[in-house]
C-alpha positions, -999 to 999 in steps of 0.1 A, spaced: -333 -234 -458 -313 -212 -480 -329 -195 -510 -309 -179 -538 -333 -156 -557 -323 -143 -591 -288 -132 -579 -269 -109 -603 -233 -97 -599 -213 -76 -623 -177 -65 -619 -165 -32 -634 -130 -34 -648 -123 0 -663 -145 4 -694 -154 -33 -694 -182 -48 -674 -180 -85 -666 -212 -103 -655 -201 -130 -630 -236 -141 -621 -266 -137 -643 -300 -143 -626 -289 -173 -606 -317 -189 -585 -319 -222 -565 -328 -234 -531 -307 -253 -506 -318 -278 -480 -308 -274 -443 -286 -305 -444 -271 -316 -477 -236 -317 -493 -237 -295 -524 -208 -293 -548 -206 -264 -573 -187 -273 -604 -176 -252 -634 -147 -240 -653 -126 -211 -642 -145 -178 -646 -179 -195 -645 -188 -176 -613 -187 -204 -587 -163 -187 -563 -183 -155 -566 -215 -174 -558 -198 -189 -528 -186 -155 -515 -220 -140 -520 -237 -168 -501 -211 -163 -473 -216 -125 -472 -180 -117 -482 -192 -102 -515 -224 -83 -523 -249 -91 -550 -262 -63 -573 -297 -76 -576 -319 -104 -563 -321 -117 -527 -307 -143 -504 -332 -156 -479 -319 -177 -449 -346 -195 -430 -372 -168 -439 -349 -139 -433 -342 -116 -462 -307 -101 -467 -318 -75 -493 -316 -46 -468 -286 -59 -449 -260 -34 -437 -223 -42 -432 -230 -49 -396 -258 -73 -404 -235 -92 -428 -208 -94 -401 -233 -110 -377 -245 -133 -405 -209 -146 -412 -202 -150 -375 -233 -169 -365 -246 -186 -396 -216 -193 -419 -183 -211 -415 -156 -208 -442 -130 -234 -453 -104 -222 -478 -80 -238 -502 -50 -222 -485 -63 -228 -450 -61 -191 -440 -49 -196 -405 -34 -167 -386 3 -177 -383 11 -158 -350 -18 -174 -332 -18 -209 -317 -41 -237 -331 -64 -232 -302 -65 -194 -305 -72 -197 -343 -103 -218 -335 -113 -195 -306 -114 -164 -328 -150 -169 -341 -162 -174 -305 -144 -143 -294 -162 -122 -319 -195 -137 -308 -189 -125 -272 -184 -159 -256 -167 -159 -223 -130 -170 -221 -137 -203 -203 -164 -214 -226 -144 -204 -256 -115 -226 -247 -138 -255 -239 -157 -253 -272 -125 -248 -293 -108 -278 -277 -139 -299 -284 -140 -288 -320 -104 -297 -325 -110 -330 -308 -138 -338 -333 -113 -332 -362 -86 -353 -345 -62 -326 -334 -64 -329 -296 -26 -333 -293 -19 -301 -313 -38 -275 -294 -9 -252 -285 12 -256 -316 16 -229 -342 1 -234 -377 35 -237 -393 42 -268 -371 13 -287 -388 10 -306 -421 -13 -294 -448 -41 -318 -439 -38 -309 -402 -40 -272 -411 -72 -278 -431 -87 -297 -402 -79 -267 -380 -97 -245 -406 -127 -269 -405 -127 -268 -367 -127 -230 -368 -156 -230 -393 -176 -254 -371 -169 -241 -336 -196 -215 -337 -221 -242 -348 -231 -224 -381 -260 -235 -403 -239 -233 -434 -204 -245 -441 -188 -230 -472 -157 -247 -486 -137 -231 -514 -114 -258 -530 -107 -274 -496 -86 -302 -512 -68 -280 -538 -35 -279 -519 -37 -315 -506 -25 -349 -518 -49 -376 -527 -50 -394 -494 -53 -363 -474 -80 -350 -498 -101 -381 -492 -98 -376 -454 -110 -340 -457 -139 -350 -480 -150 -377 -455 -149 -352 -428 -170 -328 -448 -194 -356 -457 -198 -363 -420 -204 -326 -413 -231 -324 -440 -253 -348 -420 -266 -321 -397 -260 -289 -417 -257 -275 -452 -223 -278 -468 -216 -260 -501 -183 -268 -517 -167 -252 -548 -143 -276 -565 -126 -283 -598 -125 -320 -590 -157 -336 -604 -146 -371 -591 -145 -360 -555 -177 -341 -560 -196 -371 -573 -182 -395 -548 -191 -375 -517 -217 -349 -526 -254 -357 -527 -261 -327 -550 -242 -313 -580 -248 -278 -594 -229 -268 -625 -222 -232 -635 -212 -218 -669 -208 -181 -677 -226 -171 -645 -257 -193 -651 -268 -226 -637 -267 -252 -665 -276 -283 -643 -288 -292 -608 -287 -329 -599 -312 -326 -570 -331 -293 -571 -354 -281 -543 -386 -266 -557 -408 -245 -535 -443 -238 -546 -453 -201 -544 -483 -209 -522 -459 -227 -497 -434 -198 -496 -436 -173 -467 -429 -136 -471 -392 -131 -460 -386 -106 -432 -356 -84 -423 -338 -95 -392 -303 -95 -377 -289 -129 -369 -271 -120 -337 -244 -98 -322 -208 -98 -334 -181 -77 -319 -145 -82 -312 -134 -72 -277 -105 -48 -273 -86 -74 -253 -88 -98 -283 -75 -70 -306 -46 -65 -282 -39 -102 -281 -38 -105 -319 -15 -75 -323 7 -84 -294 12 -119 -308 20 -104 -342 45 -80 -328 60 -109 -307 66 -128 -339 87 -99 -351 107 -91 -320 137 -75 -336 117 -51 -358 93 -43 -329 122 -34 -306 139 -12 -332 106 6 -339 99 11 -302 135 24 -297 132 48 -327 99 61 -312 114 64 -278 141 88 -290 116 116 -292 103 106 -257 138 105 -243 145 140 -257 113 154 -242 119 135 -209 154 149 -206 142 185 -212 114 180 -187 139 166 -162 161 196 -165 131 219 -165 117 202 -134 150 206 -116 151 243 -124 114 247 -116 118 229 -84 146 252 -74 125 282 -84 94 268 -67 113 263 -35 124 299 -36 89 311 -45 72 290 -19 96 302 8 89 337 -3 52 332 -3 54 316 31 71 347 45 49 371 26 13 358 24 -15 381 12 -27 395 46 -61 410 52 -66 426 86 -99 437 101 -83 472 98 -56 474 72 -35 498 52 -38 501 15 -1 498 7 -6 505 -30 -24 538 -23 2 547 3 30 542 -22 11 561 -48 6 590 -24 42 590 -15 53 591 -51 29 618 -59 40 639 -30 77 635 -39 69 642 -75 50 674 -66 78 685 -43 105 679 -70 84 698 -96 79 727 -72 115 734 -70 116 748 -105 81 762 -107 70 797 -98 49 802 -67 12 808 -72 13 839 -49 34 870 -44 66 868 -25 58 897 -3 48 878 29 49 843 45 23 819 33 12 786 48 20 754 30 -6 726 35 15 698 19 23 680 52 -13 681 64 -25 669 30 -1 640 32 -13 631 67 -49 634 56 -43 612 25 -23 587 46 -51 584 71 -75 577 43 -55 545 34 -67 529 67 -97 507 58 -122 487 78 -126 452 63 -157 431 66 -139 399 71 -172 380 80 -185 385 44 -151 378 29 -147 346 49 -181 334 37 -169 340 1 -136 321 8 -155 291 24 -175 287 -9 -156 260 -28 -166 277 -61 -149 309 -53 -124 323 -78 -94 322 -54 -96 286 -42 -77 269 -72 -47 291 -65 -44 287 -28 -10 271 -19 -1 242 2 -3 262 35 -39 271 27 -59 300 42 -52 308 78 -78 326 99 -66 343 131 -87 353 161 -79 377 189 -87 354 218 -90 372 252 -70 355 280 -42 359 305 -14 335 310 1 331 345 29 310 360 49 306 391 87 308 393 107 284 414 101 306 445 63 304 440 60 340 429 28 345 410 36 360 375 15 373 346 35 363 315 25 395 297 51 414 318 25 434 338 36 418 371 69 437 368 53 468 353 32 471 385 63 469 407 80 495 386 49 518 387 50 519 425 84 536 422 74 557 391 41 575 399 38 589 364 37 554 350 2 544 340 -9 507 341 -36 497 317 -70 492 335 -76 458 318 -50 430 320 -70 410 295 -51 416 263 -31 386 252 6 392 251 20 400 217 56 395 230 56 362 248 26 342 235 13 337 200 -6 311 179 11 286 156 0 287 119 -24 258 116 -20 232 89 -43 222 61 -70 194 63 -72 194 100 -35 193 107 -26 211 140 6 227 127 14 240 92 42 225 72 57 259 70 65 256 107 77 220 107 98 226 77 115 256 92 120 244 128 138 214 144 125 198 176 153 199 202 134 183 230 100 166 232 76 169 203 52 192 186 19 199 205 -8 173 199 -35 186 222 -50 220 229 -33 222 264 2 219 250 26 246 238 61 249 224 90 270 236 110 286 208 147 294 209 168 311 183 195 295 162 220 299 190 196 280 214 190 313 232 159 331 246 157 368 255 165 370 292 136 394 300 113 368 284 127 341 307 119 362 337 84 371 325 78 334 318 88 324 354 117 303 341 141 326 359 132 340 394 111 372 396 130 388 425 162 387 404 144 405 376 130 431 400 164 438 414 177 443 378 149 467 370 156 487 402 193 490 393 184 502 358 159 527 373 186 540 396 210 544 367 234 517 379 254 497 354 242 461 354 264 431 345 246 403 328 258 367 325 246 339 303 227 312 322 225 276 311 191 259 315 185 222 309 157 212 285 141 191 312 141 219 336 124 243 312 99 217 300 87 212 336 74 248 336 36 249 338 14 279 327 -21 287 338 -45 302 314 -75 323 325 -100 330 298 -116 365 299 -150 352 309 -136 337 342 -128 372 355 -166 379 358 -182 366 390 -218 368 399 -226 389 430 -254 388 455 -276 410 433 -274 386 404 -251 408 385 -216 400 373 -185 420 384 -149 418 372 -123 407 397 -94 415 373 -80 442 396 -80 420 427 -47 402 426 -55 379 454 -88 369 438 -71 364 405 -45 341 420 -72 321 438 -91 318 405 -59 305 389 -54 279 415 -90 267 412 -101 271 376 -72 279 353 -64 258 322 -30 242 327 -7 244 297 24 223 295 55 226 273 53 197 248 86 205 231 114 230 225 121 240 189 146 261 171 148 274 135 166 251 111 198 264 95 190 287 67 154 289 77 135 309 52 109 324 75 106 331 112 71 317 115 70 317 153 75 353 167 72 346 204 89 323 230 56 305 237 33 293 210 0 275 211 -21 257 186 -53 266 169 -70 239 190 -65 261 220 -81 290 202 -111 268 193 -113 256 229 -113 291 243 -140 302 218 -162 273 229 -153 279 266 -164 315 264 -197 306 247 -205 282 275 -194 305 304 -220 317 330 -215 354 321 -220 349 284 -250 326 289 -265 352 312 -259 380 287 -273 360 259 -305 354 279 -309 391 285 -296 408 253 -312 441 262 -298 443 298 -262 447 309 -255 418 332 -227 439 349 -252 463 364 -287 452 355 -293 483 334 -306 487 299 -280 490 272 -298 517 253 -319 542 273 -343 558 249 -346 591 267 -335 611 298 -363 597 319 -351 562 313 -315 573 321 -326 589 354 -346 557 363 -316 535 355 -293 558 376 -316 555 407 -318 517 402 -280 515 399 -274 536 430 -299 516 451 -280 484 444 -246 497 456 -229 480 486 -222 498 519 -186 506 508 -197 517 474 -223 540 489 -198 555 513 -173 560 484 -201 577 464 -209 601 492 -173 610 496 -170 617 459 -201 639 461 -185 658 490 -154 665 470 -175 679 442 -178 717 445 -211 716 427 -228 692 451 -211 701 484 -238 726 492 -263 698 494 -244 679 520 -242 684 559 -209 699 571 -204 672 597 -204 645 570 -165 644 566 -163 630 602 -187 602 596 -177 566 594 -184 543 564 -217 530 578 -228 565 587 -220 577 552 -238 548 537 -268 556 559 -269 591 546 -267 579 511 -304 573 505 -314 607 516 -287 622 495 -299 604 464 -335 615 471 -324 651 469 -303 648 437 -319 667 408 -324 654 373 -293 672 359 -271 656 385 -285 622 379 -280 625 342 -244 636 348 -238 606 371 -253 583 343 -230 597 316 -198 597 337 -202 565 358 -230 543 346 -231 544 308 -236 508 299 -219 506 266 -234 479 243 -241 443 241 -213 437 216 -188 455 239 -197 432 267 -194 401 246 -160 412 234 -149 418 270 -162 384 280 -140 368 253 -168 358 228 -155 353 193 -174 342 163 -155 318 139 -172 337 111 -155 369 121 -117 365 121 -94 393 131 -71 386 101 -69 363 71 -36 351 56 -38 336 21 -8 316 11 3 309 -25 30 286 -37 43 308 -65 41 343 -79 16 334 -106 -8 320 -81 -3 350 -59 -12 372 -88 -43 351 -95 -54 354 -59 -49 392 -60 -70 393 -92 -96 372 -75 -98 397 -46 -101 425 -71 -130 407 -88 -146 402 -55 -144 439 -48 -161 447 -81 -190 425 -71 -198 440 -37 -208 473 -23 -183 499 -14 -184 492 23 -178 455 17 -147 460 -4 -115 444 9 -82 462 13 -52 439 17 -14 440 22 5 423 -6 41 423 7 51 398 -20 40 421 -47 64 447 -34 94 423 -37 82 404 -67 107 397 -95 104 384 -130 105 347 -120 73 340 -140 90 352 -171 117 327 -167 92 299 -163 74 311 -194 105 311 -214 113 275 -203 78 265 -212 80 280 -247 113 262 -253 98 229 -242 68 234 -264 91 240 -294 110 208 -287 78 188 -281 63 200 -314 93 188 -334 93 154 -316 56 150 -322 59 155 -359 88 130 -362 72 104 -340 39 106 -358 53 102 -393 75 72 -382 47 54 -364 23 60 -393 48 44 -417 53 14 -395 16 9 -391 11 11 -428 37 -15 -434 20 -37 -408 -13 -33 -427 4 -45 -459 19 -75 -441 -13 -85 -424 -37 -81 -453 -46 -118 -454 -53 -117 -417 -77 -89 -424 -96 -111 -448 -96 -140 -424 -110 -119 -396 -137 -104 -419 -146 -140 -430 -153 -151 -395 -175 -120 -387 -152 -92 -377 -165 -58 -386 -146 -29 -402 -145 -13 -368 -130 -45 -354 -102 -44 -380 -95 -8 -371 -93 -18 -335 -68 -45 -342 -43 -21 -358 -51 7 -333 -42 -19 -306 -9 -25 -324 -1 12 -324 -10 14 -287 13 -14 -279 42 1 -298 34 35 -282 33 20 -247 66 1 -253 82 33 -267 71 54 -238 82 29 -212 115 24 -229 121 62 -233 112 69 -196 133 40 -184 164 52 -203 158 87 -191 158 76 -155 191 58 -161 206 89 -177 198 109 -146 227 93 -128 255 108 -150 235 139 -157 231 149 -121 268 143 -115 276 167 -143 250 193 -130 264 191 -95 300 197 -107 288 226 -128 261 243 -107 264 229 -73 235 212 -54 209 238 -64 196 221 -96 191 183 -100 175 167 -131 143 150 -119 114 134 -137 83 130 -115 61 99 -116 33 120 -130 54 134 -158 66 99 -166 30 87 -168 21 117 -189 50 109 -213 40 73 -216 4 83 -222 16 109 -247 36 82 -266 5 60 -266 -18 88 -278 7 99 -305 11 64 -318 -27 59 -318 -32 91 -338 -4 83 -362 -20 49 -369 -55 62 -375 -51 66 -412 -35 32 -418 -60 15 -395 -88 32 -415 -73 19 -448 -71 -16 -433 -108 -16 -423 -118 -5 -459 -100 -34 -476 -123 -58 -495 -124 -91 -476 -123 -111 -509 -93 -93 -522 -76 -95 -488 -80 -133 -487 -64 -136 -521 -33 -117 -511 -1 -134 -502 
């Protein structure tokens, strides 16, 4: 039941107020056909619009089924029109660019009905009004009566309680008018139909109730509905449902509208795309230049990363000291001496320079700094380049091989140094052969995200034979750009015979002139060479006392160990630098991967000697003694224990060494020099018993001092992944390199003095003003973009405003079926988005086509260094920019569209 309670409506027209409705009250039944008659200006259309929620009353109330509308907001009225009211207009008010079916579907779309159900219900509504065969036609393909039937179907599809008809037969002929009235009469059997008409004959023939208006007041009601006060219920405030147009519906409405104006749409999009084309071409040229600069920068940064060694030199301080020294020296030439010139005086400048230079050597705590770098939130991480951060570790191993004559060779060259030292007594061989070669073997730069080999290596080297290593036990052999390897390296690697090398060394030692010839080696022959790696921990073997002793000086034992336990390394491939390689990333003939480093670290941790040392952290597993004796008594006790565990040969050697000592010779029998090894060993115990404390302490300090736990672990090859020996941080350009340097400086300010990092920034020493060039290009682009933004925004705004004017009636129709102000804004925002998208795609597409002639011109003018290029990401950004600009430009016109009065909008033509 619909109750109209004392409705008042006044229109202000300048200084004149016109009262359209003056205290109108009546009640309407749930199913009746009511005709409202009256002369023009009597208020009947205003009453209809107020009942339908298109217009607002000034005073009074409308109560629908016990629900008061007095406090209704715009959103409540939208829901009311969508769910409770259906409109039929004199001029049909169909949206011309939508099909018949789509016109009927609109009300359901705003109600949130699914697509399948919408089509089914819309088709059924059209079937009920006899238009089944016209579902997919456009409204302009129908007759007047058919269009009015579509309007009725649209009004009924949402099954409203009230159907409002404003002069539904005003534009129809007599026969068609009768058909429409019969249809409305049928509809009124199960719902309320309120019709405004000037035709009293039709009203009396088909309506079962006539209400007449004059000057905004009811003058007659043929069948009033009276409700006693005691029967009336107190009306409540309640929303009648949800009404909201989906964005896809808005896109569909706008797309169909634009499709109906193809020529204008294309010209608008093309005009909008001109700005995008201009920006895209500038970006293409800039990208080409930037790519060229980035390649140079990245190559430079690859060759000169920021390097942090466990012990490093502060290059900045060193340069500063040099400049100051040179400056002082230059100034001193013209200055007077600070002393008399009567004698010779010492000048400390050189010593001061040496002292200052020494102070530039810094110990870096790389463990703490690595922990900082591993934190994803660190300040440096965003600026790290494609080659990432590379941690290096000084793994402790020896690499052996056999030449084709089965000569056992240490690839670090010590095999031939030993031969040479026999002929050169003054030549000293290092006591430990455990230092990995820096001349023949090195580690490849690892890649990022678990990749074995960095792109900086694969980009700068071609594979001549085989492939890059894929496992820890594979290495590569590197040749120079002439496919050559240093001949001495070939001997030391066992590829050429050792005796030939020894003969050459002898000839050189004797001062003879040696003739060298170039030898040709097949790839397959070299690739068959096998290397044998001995980790440092394997040199330590447990003796009968449960201690560990090194066999590194026993060549036979070492060779036997190689045959039994060595890790075999095979040459996976042979590589050479590419032509115009930007960096020599591999510095040795043989290079292994980071996987081998990790394997050796794990291998050392699992070795017997390391396990034994970890189980007894206070005792040296090499001699069974304590690492740190607290006092002399403990040292004496440790010395006696050490001497008691010596073997017969060691005891005999000890006695002989004591005999040779002038200080202890008086304590020994004169016949002792004639004794054999066993006799000397037998006299050892008595000799030790007679040694005084001072002698025992001397023996401890000279022969037994146990060092430390850390020293042993280092000798055994134990390395912590948390303690690298060096860190290389790669950047892709100078700006990022500067940001990384700033990040390290910030890190230094946040830690104690002893934790501060000193690093070598070689790139900083050769840095040019490339970043300034990039900045200039960026500023120019910004200027061009700003101009294009203004032009595009103004143009799109004008086009959208014109569209609002053209689609004013459509705005009224949408509001009549329940669309909110926000929905209207969305419709026009969708139109600007479509135009922006079309403009962006058109502009980007034309730009890509223009690259063909543009690159030909650039190649003729500049060579192959610079090529116009627009990346996919830039293209997407430009398209998005076009969409965003169009959207922003259309905001004001869209806002104006949403604020249009629906009644005025429906009256527009």
